[in-house]
LOVOTOR-321332 format. One record per residue: residue in one letter; residue number from 1; x, y, z of N, C-alpha, C in turn. Coordinates in steps of 0.2 Angstrom, whole numbers, plus 2048, in hexadecimal, padded with zeros to 3 digits. Example, Ala and Ser with C-alpha at 12.3 -4.5 7.8 and 13.67 -1.06 7.14 Angstrom:
BEGIN
<r 'A',1,<842,7E4,827>,<83E,7EA,827>,<842,7F0,827>>
<r 'S',2,<840,7F5,823>,<844,7FB,824>,<840,800,827>>
This chain:
BEGIN
<r 'M',1,<8B2,454,E2E>,<8AF,450,E29>,<8A8,450,E2D>>
<r 'N',2,<8A2,44F,E29>,<89C,44E,E2D>,<899,447,E2E>>
<r 'L',3,<896,446,E32>,<892,440,E33>,<88B,43F,E2F>>
<r 'I',4,<88A,43A,E2B>,<884,43B,E2A>,<881,433,E29>>
<r 'V',5,<879,433,E29>,<876,42D,E2A>,<873,42B,E23>>
<r 'V',6,<874,425,E20>,<872,425,E1B>,<86B,41F,E1D>>
<r 'E',7,<867,420,E19>,<862,41B,E1A>,<85D,41B,E16>>
<r 'A',8,<859,414,E14>,<853,414,E10>,<84C,41A,E0F>>
<r 'A',9,<84D,41C,E0A>,<847,41F,E08>,<842,41E,E05>>
<r 'S',10,<83D,421,E06>,<835,41E,E03>,<837,41F,DFB>>
<r 'Q',11,<833,419,DF8>,<833,419,DF1>,<830,41E,DEE>>
<r 'I',12,<833,422,DE9>,<82F,426,DE4>,<82F,427,DDE>>
<r 'G',13,<82B,429,DDA>,<82D,427,DD3>,<82C,420,DD0>>
<r 'D',14,<831,41D,DCD>,<831,417,DCA>,<832,412,DD0>>
<r 'K',15,<832,414,DD5>,<832,40F,DDA>,<839,40A,DDD>>
<r 'R',16,<83E,40D,DDB>,<845,40B,DDC>,<845,40D,DE2>>
<r 'D',17,<84B,409,DE5>,<84E,40A,DEB>,<852,410,DED>>
<r 'Q',18,<84F,414,DF1>,<854,41A,DF2>,<857,41B,DFA>>
<r 'L',19,<85C,41E,DFA>,<85F,421,DFF>,<85D,428,E00>>
<r 'S',20,<85C,429,E08>,<85E,430,E0A>,<863,431,E10>>
<r 'F',21,<864,438,E0F>,<86B,439,E14>,<868,43E,E18>>
<r 'E',22,<86C,43D,E1F>,<86A,443,E23>,<86F,445,E27>>
<r 'T',23,<870,44D,E27>,<878,44E,E2A>,<877,44F,E31>>
<r 'L',24,<87B,44C,E34>,<87B,44B,E3C>,<881,451,E41>>
<r 'T',25,<887,453,E3C>,<88B,457,E3E>,<88B,45D,E38>>
<r 'W',26,<88B,463,E3A>,<88A,46A,E35>,<893,46C,E37>>
<r 'V',27,<897,46D,E33>,<89E,46E,E34>,<89F,473,E2E>>
<r 'P',28,<8A4,478,E2F>,<8A4,47E,E28>,<8AA,479,E24>>
<r 'I',29,<8AA,47A,E1D>,<8B1,477,E1B>,<8B5,47B,E1C>>
<r 'D',30,<8BB,47B,E1D>,<8C1,480,E1D>,<8C2,482,E18>>
<r 'R',31,<8C2,489,E17>,<8C2,48D,E12>,<8C9,48C,E0E>>
<r 'R',32,<8CE,48B,E12>,<8D6,48B,E10>,<8D5,486,E09>>
<r 'L',33,<8D3,481,E0B>,<8D3,47A,E08>,<8CE,47C,E00>>
<r 'I',34,<8CB,480,DFF>,<8C7,482,DFA>,<8CB,487,DF6>>
<r 'D',35,<8CA,484,DEE>,<8CC,488,DEA>,<8C8,48B,DE4>>
<r 'T',36,<8C4,491,DE6>,<8BF,491,DE2>,<8C0,492,DDB>>
<r 'A',37,<8C6,493,DD7>,<8C7,493,DD1>,<8C5,48C,DCD>>
<r 'M',38,<8C7,486,DD1>,<8C6,47F,DCF>,<8C0,47E,DD0>>
<r 'L',39,<8B9,483,DD2>,<8B1,47F,DD3>,<8AE,482,DCF>>
<r 'A',40,<8A8,47E,DCB>,<8A5,481,DC8>,<89E,485,DCC>>
<r 'S',41,<89B,488,DC8>,<897,48D,DCC>,<891,48A,DD3>>
<r 'W',42,<88F,484,DCF>,<88B,47F,DD2>,<88D,47E,DD9>>
<r 'E',43,<895,47C,DD8>,<898,479,DDF>,<89A,47F,DE4>>
<r 'I',44,<89A,486,DE2>,<89A,48B,DE6>,<893,48C,DE9>>
<r 'E',45,<88E,48C,DE4>,<887,48C,DE8>,<886,488,DEE>>
<r 'W',46,<889,482,DEC>,<887,47B,DF1>,<88B,47E,DF7>>
<r 'L',47,<891,47F,DF7>,<895,480,DFD>,<893,486,E01>>
<r 'D',48,<890,48C,DFF>,<88C,492,E01>,<887,48F,E05>>
<r 'G',49,<882,48B,E01>,<87C,488,E05>,<87D,484,E0A>>
<r 'Y',50,<883,480,E0A>,<885,47B,E0F>,<889,47F,E16>>
<r 'H',51,<88B,485,E14>,<88E,48A,E19>,<889,48E,E1B>>
<r 'L',52,<883,48F,E19>,<87D,493,E1B>,<87A,48E,E1F>>
<r 'A',53,<879,489,E1D>,<875,485,E21>,<878,483,E29>>
<r 'V',54,<881,482,E29>,<885,482,E2E>,<882,488,E32>>
<r 'W',55,<884,48D,E2F>,<884,495,E33>,<87C,494,E37>>
<r 'E',56,<877,492,E34>,<870,493,E35>,<86E,48D,E3C>>
<r 'K',57,<872,487,E3B>,<871,482,E42>,<875,483,E47>>
<r 'I',58,<87C,486,E45>,<881,486,E4B>,<881,48E,E4D>>
<r 'G',59,<882,493,E4A>,<882,49A,E4B>,<87F,49A,E51>>
<r 'P',60,<877,499,E53>,<873,49C,E58>,<875,498,E5F>>
<r 'R',61,<87A,492,E5F>,<87C,48E,E63>,<883,48F,E67>>
<r 'V',62,<886,495,E63>,<88E,498,E65>,<88D,4A0,E66>>
<r 'D',63,<893,4A2,E6A>,<891,4A9,E69>,<89A,4AB,E6B>>
<r 'G',64,<89B,4B2,E6C>,<8A1,4B4,E6D>,<8A6,4B2,E67>>
<r 'P',65,<8AD,4B0,E69>,<8B2,4AE,E62>,<8AF,4A8,E60>>
<r 'D',66,<8AD,4A4,E61>,<8A9,49E,E5E>,<8A5,4A0,E59>>
<r 'R',67,<8A0,4A5,E5A>,<89A,4A7,E56>,<89E,4AB,E50>>
<r 'D',68,<8A4,4B0,E52>,<8A7,4B3,E4C>,<8AC,4AF,E47>>
<r 'W',69,<8AF,4A8,E4A>,<8B1,4A3,E47>,<8AD,4A1,E41>>
<r 'L',70,<8A8,49E,E44>,<8A3,49B,E40>,<89F,4A0,E3B>>
<r 'E',71,<89F,4A7,E3C>,<89C,4AB,E37>,<8A0,4AC,E31>>
<r 'A',72,<8A7,4AD,E33>,<8AC,4AC,E2F>,<8AD,4A7,E2B>>
<r 'A',73,<8AD,4A0,E2D>,<8AE,49A,E29>,<8A7,499,E26>>
<r 'T',74,<8A2,49C,E26>,<89E,49A,E23>,<89A,4A0,E1F>>
<r 'R',75,<89E,4A6,E1E>,<89B,4A9,E19>,<89B,4A7,E10>>
<r 'P',76,<899,4AB,E0D>,<897,4A8,E05>,<89E,4A9,E04>>
<r 'L',77,<8A1,4A3,DFF>,<8A7,4A4,DFA>,<8A8,4AB,DF5>>
């Protein structure tokens, strides 16, 4: 589970109150729990994009077996 900060965002467009979200922790979603047959293409694209972001943010911070695990955990579906 990721920690996410929810805060008021600047008003845009019709000036309604808006919220923005900032992810604080970046953790891959366990691939064993994903049934791609049940997902729409946009959901797979979202997961792949999220995993790419995890890899780009965390990959440079780890090495050895941890990096190998992260690379496998964040590869595209």
